[in-house]
DSSP file (Angstrom, degrees, kcal/mol; ACC not computed):
  #  RESIDUE AA STRUCTURE BP1 BP2  ACC     N-H-->O    O-->H-N    N-H-->O    O-->H-N    TCO  KAPPA ALPHA  PHI   PSI    X-CA   Y-CA   Z-CA
    1    1 A X              0   0    0      0, 0.0     2,-0.3     0, 0.0     0, 0.0   0.000 360.0 360.0 360.0 167.3   90.0   64.5  185.8
    2    2 A X        -     0   0    0      2,-0.0     2,-0.3     0, 0.0    29,-0.0  -0.995 360.0-176.8-148.1 143.2   86.6   65.0  184.4
    3    3 A X        -     0   0    0     -2,-0.3     2,-0.3     2,-0.0     0, 0.0  -0.988   3.3-168.7-139.8 149.9   85.2   65.2  180.9
    4    4 A X        -     0   0    0     -2,-0.3     2,-0.4     2,-0.0    -2,-0.0  -0.993   7.5-155.4-138.0 146.5   81.8   65.9  179.4
    5    5 A X        -     0   0    0     -2,-0.3     2,-0.4     2,-0.0    -2,-0.0  -0.982  14.6-175.5-122.3 132.5   80.4   65.6  175.9
    6    6 A X        -     0   0    0     -2,-0.4     2,-0.7     3,-0.0     3,-0.1  -0.988  20.4-162.6-131.6 137.6   77.4   67.6  174.7
    7    7 A X        +     0   0    0     -2,-0.4    -2,-0.0     1,-0.1     0, 0.0  -0.877  15.3 178.7-113.9  95.1   75.5   67.6  171.5
    8    8 A X        -     0   0    0     -2,-0.7     3,-0.5     1,-0.2    -1,-0.1   0.645  17.1-168.0 -79.9 -13.9   73.7   70.9  171.6
    9    9 A X        -     0   0    0      1,-0.2    -1,-0.2    -3,-0.1     6,-0.1  -0.155  42.6 -66.5  62.6-156.4   71.9   70.6  168.3
   10   10 A X  S    S+     0   0    0      3,-0.0    -1,-0.2     5,-0.0     5,-0.1   0.301  84.7 127.8-118.0   6.8   70.3   73.6  166.6
   11   11 A X  S >  S-     0   0    0     -3,-0.5     3,-1.8     3,-0.3     6,-0.1  -0.303  70.1-116.3 -64.9 151.1   67.4   74.3  169.1
   12   12 A X  T 3  S+     0   0    0      1,-0.3    -1,-0.1     2,-0.1    -3,-0.0   0.829 118.6  37.7 -59.3 -32.9   67.2   77.9  170.3
   13   13 A X  T 3  S-     0   0    0      1,-0.0     2,-1.5    -5,-0.0    -1,-0.3   0.186 109.4-124.4-105.4  18.0   67.9   76.8  173.9
   14   14 A X  S <  S+     0   0    0     -3,-1.8    -3,-0.3     1,-0.2    -2,-0.1  -0.123  99.8  56.1  74.0 -37.3   70.5   74.1  172.8
   15   15 A X  S    S-     0   0    0     -2,-1.5    -1,-0.2    -5,-0.1    -6,-0.1   0.553 100.8-121.9-105.7  -7.4   68.8   71.2  174.5
   16   16 A X  S    S+     0   0    0     -8,-0.1     2,-0.3     2,-0.0    -2,-0.1   0.207  90.9  47.1  88.5 -16.8   65.3   71.3  173.0
   17   17 A X  S >> S-     0   0    0     -4,-0.2     3,-0.9     1,-0.1     4,-0.7  -0.958  79.2-127.5-156.0 137.4   63.6   71.6  176.3
   18   18 A X  G >4 S+     0   0    0     -2,-0.3     3,-0.9     1,-0.3     4,-0.4   0.857 109.3  55.0 -56.0 -37.3   64.2   73.9  179.3
   19   19 A X  G >4 S+     0   0    0      1,-0.2     3,-1.5     2,-0.2     4,-0.4   0.821  96.8  64.8 -68.2 -28.0   64.3   71.0  181.8
   20   20 A X  G X> S+     0   0    0     -3,-0.9     3,-1.1     1,-0.3     4,-0.6   0.775  90.6  66.6 -64.2 -24.1   67.0   69.2  179.8
   21   21 A X  H <X S+     0   0    0     -3,-0.9     4,-2.0    -4,-0.7    -1,-0.3   0.718  83.1  74.4 -69.9 -19.1   69.3   72.1  180.6
   22   22 A X  H <> S+     0   0    0     -3,-1.5     4,-2.8    -4,-0.4    -1,-0.2   0.832  88.8  60.9 -60.4 -31.1   69.2   71.0  184.2
   23   23 A X  H <> S+     0   0    0     -3,-1.1     4,-2.3    -4,-0.4    -1,-0.2   0.910 104.4  46.8 -63.6 -41.9   71.5   68.1  183.2
   24   24 A X  H  X S+     0   0    0     -4,-0.6     4,-2.4    -3,-0.3    -1,-0.2   0.911 112.2  50.5 -66.0 -41.0   74.2   70.5  182.1
   25   25 A X  H  X S+     0   0    0     -4,-2.0     4,-2.6     1,-0.2    -2,-0.2   0.940 110.7  49.7 -60.9 -45.9   73.8   72.5  185.3
   26   26 A X  H  X S+     0   0    0     -4,-2.8     4,-2.6     1,-0.2     5,-0.2   0.901 109.4  51.6 -60.2 -42.0   74.1   69.3  187.4
   27   27 A X  H  X S+     0   0    0     -4,-2.3     4,-2.1     1,-0.2    -1,-0.2   0.939 111.9  46.6 -59.5 -47.2   77.2   68.3  185.5
   28   28 A X  H  X S+     0   0    0     -4,-2.4     4,-1.7     1,-0.2    -2,-0.2   0.900 112.6  48.8 -63.4 -41.3   78.8   71.6  186.2
   29   29 A X  H  X S+     0   0    0     -4,-2.6     4,-3.0     1,-0.2    -1,-0.2   0.898 112.1  48.4 -66.8 -39.7   77.9   71.6  189.8
   30   30 A X  H  < S+     0   0    0     -4,-2.6    -1,-0.2     2,-0.2    -2,-0.2   0.836 108.6  54.3 -70.2 -30.8   79.2   68.1  190.3
   31   31 A X  H  < S+     0   0    0     -4,-2.1     3,-0.3    -5,-0.2    -1,-0.2   0.884 114.8  41.2 -64.9 -37.1   82.4   69.0  188.6
   32   32 A X  H  < S+     0   0    0     -4,-1.7     2,-0.3     1,-0.3    -2,-0.2   0.876 138.8   8.0 -77.3 -40.1   82.8   71.9  191.0
   33   33 A X    ><  -     0   0    0     -4,-3.0     3,-1.7    -5,-0.1    -1,-0.3  -0.757  62.4-171.9-146.4  94.0   81.7   69.9  194.1
   34   34 A X  T 3  S+     0   0    0     -3,-0.3    -4,-0.1     1,-0.3    -3,-0.1   0.518  81.5  67.7 -68.6  -3.7   81.2   66.1  193.6
   35   35 A X  T 3  S+     0   0    0      2,-0.1    -1,-0.3    -5,-0.1    -5,-0.1   0.436  72.2 115.6 -95.9   1.2   79.7   65.7  197.1
   36   36 A X    <   -     0   0    0     -3,-1.7     2,-0.2    -7,-0.2    -3,-0.0  -0.393  63.5-125.7 -69.1 147.2   76.5   67.7  196.3
   37   37 A X     >  -     0   0    0      1,-0.1     4,-2.2    -2,-0.1     5,-0.2  -0.524  17.8-115.8 -88.6 160.7   73.2   65.8  196.4
   38   38 A X  H  > S+     0   0    0      1,-0.2     4,-2.9     2,-0.2     5,-0.2   0.871 116.3  57.1 -59.4 -38.0   70.7   65.6  193.6
   39   39 A X  H  > S+     0   0    0      2,-0.2     4,-2.3     1,-0.2    -1,-0.2   0.913 107.8  45.4 -61.9 -44.5   68.2   67.4  195.9
   40   40 A X  H  > S+     0   0    0      2,-0.2     4,-2.6     1,-0.2     5,-0.2   0.934 114.8  47.7 -65.3 -46.0   70.5   70.4  196.4
   41   41 A X  H  X S+     0   0    0     -4,-2.2     4,-2.6     1,-0.2     5,-0.2   0.927 112.5  48.9 -62.5 -45.5   71.4   70.6  192.7
   42   42 A X  H  X S+     0   0    0     -4,-2.9     4,-2.7     1,-0.2    -1,-0.2   0.922 112.9  47.3 -61.5 -44.4   67.7   70.4  191.6
   43   43 A X  H  X S+     0   0    0     -4,-2.3     4,-2.6    -5,-0.2     5,-0.2   0.917 111.8  50.2 -66.0 -42.2   66.7   73.1  194.1
   44   44 A X  H  X S+     0   0    0     -4,-2.6     4,-2.5     2,-0.2     5,-0.2   0.945 113.4  46.3 -57.2 -48.4   69.5   75.4  193.1
   45   45 A X  H  X S+     0   0    0     -4,-2.6     4,-2.3     1,-0.2     5,-0.3   0.918 112.8  48.6 -64.3 -44.3   68.6   75.0  189.4
   46   46 A X  H  X>S+     0   0    0     -4,-2.7     4,-3.0    -5,-0.2     5,-1.4   0.916 112.8  48.3 -62.4 -42.7   64.9   75.5  189.9
   47   47 A X  H  <5S+     0   0    0     -4,-2.6    -2,-0.2     1,-0.2    -1,-0.2   0.913 116.1  43.2 -63.2 -42.7   65.5   78.6  192.1
   48   48 A X  H  <5S+     0   0    0     -4,-2.5    -1,-0.2    -5,-0.2    -2,-0.2   0.815 124.4  34.9 -73.3 -30.0   67.9   80.1  189.5
   49   49 A X  H  <5S+     0   0    0     -4,-2.3    -2,-0.2    -5,-0.2    -3,-0.2   0.835 134.2   0.4 -95.2 -37.0   65.8   79.2  186.5
   50   50 A X  T  <5S-     0   0    0     -4,-3.0     2,-0.3    -5,-0.3    -3,-0.2   0.777 106.8 -31.1-121.7 -64.8   62.2   79.6  187.6
   51   51 A X      < -     0   0    0     -5,-1.4    -1,-0.3     2,-0.1    -2,-0.1  -0.997  22.4-138.7-164.6 155.6   61.1   80.7  191.1
   52   52 A X        +     0   0    0     -2,-0.3     2,-0.3    -4,-0.1    -5,-0.1   0.364  66.1 124.3 -97.9   0.5   61.9   80.8  194.8
   53   53 A X    >>  -     0   0    0      1,-0.2     4,-3.0    -6,-0.1     3,-1.3  -0.482  56.7-148.9 -67.6 119.9   58.2   80.1  195.6
   54   54 A X  H 3> S+     0   0    0     -2,-0.3     4,-2.1     1,-0.3     5,-0.3   0.823  96.8  63.1 -60.5 -31.9   58.0   77.0  197.8
   55   55 A X  H 34 S+     0   0    0      1,-0.2     4,-0.4     2,-0.2    -1,-0.3   0.779 114.2  34.1 -63.7 -26.0   54.6   76.1  196.3
   56   56 A X  H <> S+     0   0    0     -3,-1.3     4,-1.9     2,-0.1     5,-0.3   0.866 116.5  54.6 -88.3 -48.8   56.4   75.7  193.0
   57   57 A X  H  X S+     0   0    0     -4,-3.0     4,-2.9     1,-0.2     5,-0.3   0.904 103.4  51.6 -57.4 -50.9   59.7   74.3  194.2
   58   58 A X  H  X S+     0   0    0     -4,-2.1     4,-2.1     1,-0.2    -1,-0.2   0.933 114.5  38.1 -61.5 -52.3   58.6   71.3  196.2
   59   59 A X  H  > S+     0   0    0     -4,-0.4     4,-2.1    -5,-0.3    -1,-0.2   0.898 119.9  46.8 -68.2 -36.4   56.3   69.6  193.7
   60   60 A X  H  X S+     0   0    0     -4,-1.9     4,-2.5     2,-0.2    -2,-0.2   0.892 111.6  50.8 -72.7 -37.6   58.6   70.4  190.7
   61   61 A X  H  X S+     0   0    0     -4,-2.9     4,-2.5    -5,-0.3    -1,-0.2   0.924 110.5  50.0 -62.8 -42.9   61.7   69.3  192.5
   62   62 A X  H  X S+     0   0    0     -4,-2.1     4,-1.2    -5,-0.3    -2,-0.2   0.907 110.1  50.8 -60.8 -42.2   60.0   66.0  193.5
   63   63 A X  H  < S+     0   0    0     -4,-2.1     4,-0.5     1,-0.2     3,-0.4   0.927 111.8  47.5 -61.3 -45.1   59.0   65.5  189.8
   64   64 A X  H >< S+     0   0    0     -4,-2.5     3,-0.9     1,-0.2     4,-0.2   0.915 111.2  50.3 -62.4 -42.9   62.6   66.1  188.7
   65   65 A X  H 3< S+     0   0    0     -4,-2.5    -1,-0.2     1,-0.2    -2,-0.2   0.698 118.2  38.2 -72.8 -18.5   64.0   63.7  191.3
   66   66 A X  T 3< S+     0   0    0     -4,-1.2     3,-0.3    -3,-0.4    -1,-0.2   0.299  94.8  85.6-112.3   9.2   61.6   60.9  190.4
   67   67 A X    X>  +     0   0    0     -3,-0.9     3,-1.3    -4,-0.5     4,-0.7   0.497  55.4  97.2 -93.0  -2.8   61.5   61.3  186.6
   68   68 A X  H >> S+     0   0    0      1,-0.3     3,-1.5    -4,-0.2     4,-1.1   0.898  81.9  53.6 -54.6 -45.2   64.5   59.3  185.5
   69   69 A X  H 34 S+     0   0    0     -3,-0.3    -1,-0.3     1,-0.3     5,-0.1   0.739  98.8  65.0 -65.1 -22.2   62.6   56.2  184.7
   70   70 A X  H <4 S+     0   0    0     -3,-1.3    -1,-0.3     1,-0.2    -2,-0.2   0.735 114.1  30.2 -71.9 -21.2   60.2   58.1  182.4
   71   71 A X  H << S+     0   0    0     -3,-1.5     2,-0.6    -4,-0.7    -2,-0.2   0.468 103.3  81.6-117.3  -4.0   63.1   58.9  180.0
   72   72 A X     <  -     0   0    0     -4,-1.1     2,-0.6     0, 0.0    -1,-0.1  -0.912  67.2-148.5-108.6 116.9   65.4   55.9  180.4
   73   73 A X        -     0   0    0     -2,-0.6    -3,-0.1     1,-0.0     3,-0.0  -0.720  20.0-127.6 -84.6 121.1   64.4   52.9  178.4
   74   74 A X        -     0   0    0     -2,-0.6     2,-0.5    -5,-0.1    -1,-0.0  -0.352  25.2-108.8 -67.0 149.6   65.4   49.7  180.1
   75   75 A X        -     0   0    0      1,-0.1     2,-0.2    -2,-0.0    -1,-0.1  -0.676  33.2-127.5 -80.3 123.4   67.4   47.2  178.1
   76   76 A X        -     0   0    0     -2,-0.5     2,-0.4     1,-0.1    -1,-0.1  -0.508  17.1-134.6 -73.0 136.1   65.3   44.2  177.2
   77   77 A X              0   0    0     -2,-0.2    -1,-0.1     1,-0.1     0, 0.0  -0.783 360.0 360.0 -92.7 133.8   66.8   40.8  178.1
   78   78 A X              0   0    0     -2,-0.4    -1,-0.1     0, 0.0    -2,-0.0   0.443 360.0 360.0 -83.0 360.0   66.6   38.2  175.4
């Protein structure tokens, strides 16, 4: 089984930022096919949402795949 919880808030695009919607896309794709890689999911989402231009895809996909640490606050050890 699989379950997902979403707090869509009141923003016009539900997540407050277009890139945050990539998380919902990733959840749906993994629900459909749990063997997909992050790279495939990111490229699919970027192509469907923004552009097929390789000059856009490659740097933005790299940014997406390496950005987790920028938004996840590590838990401080006491």
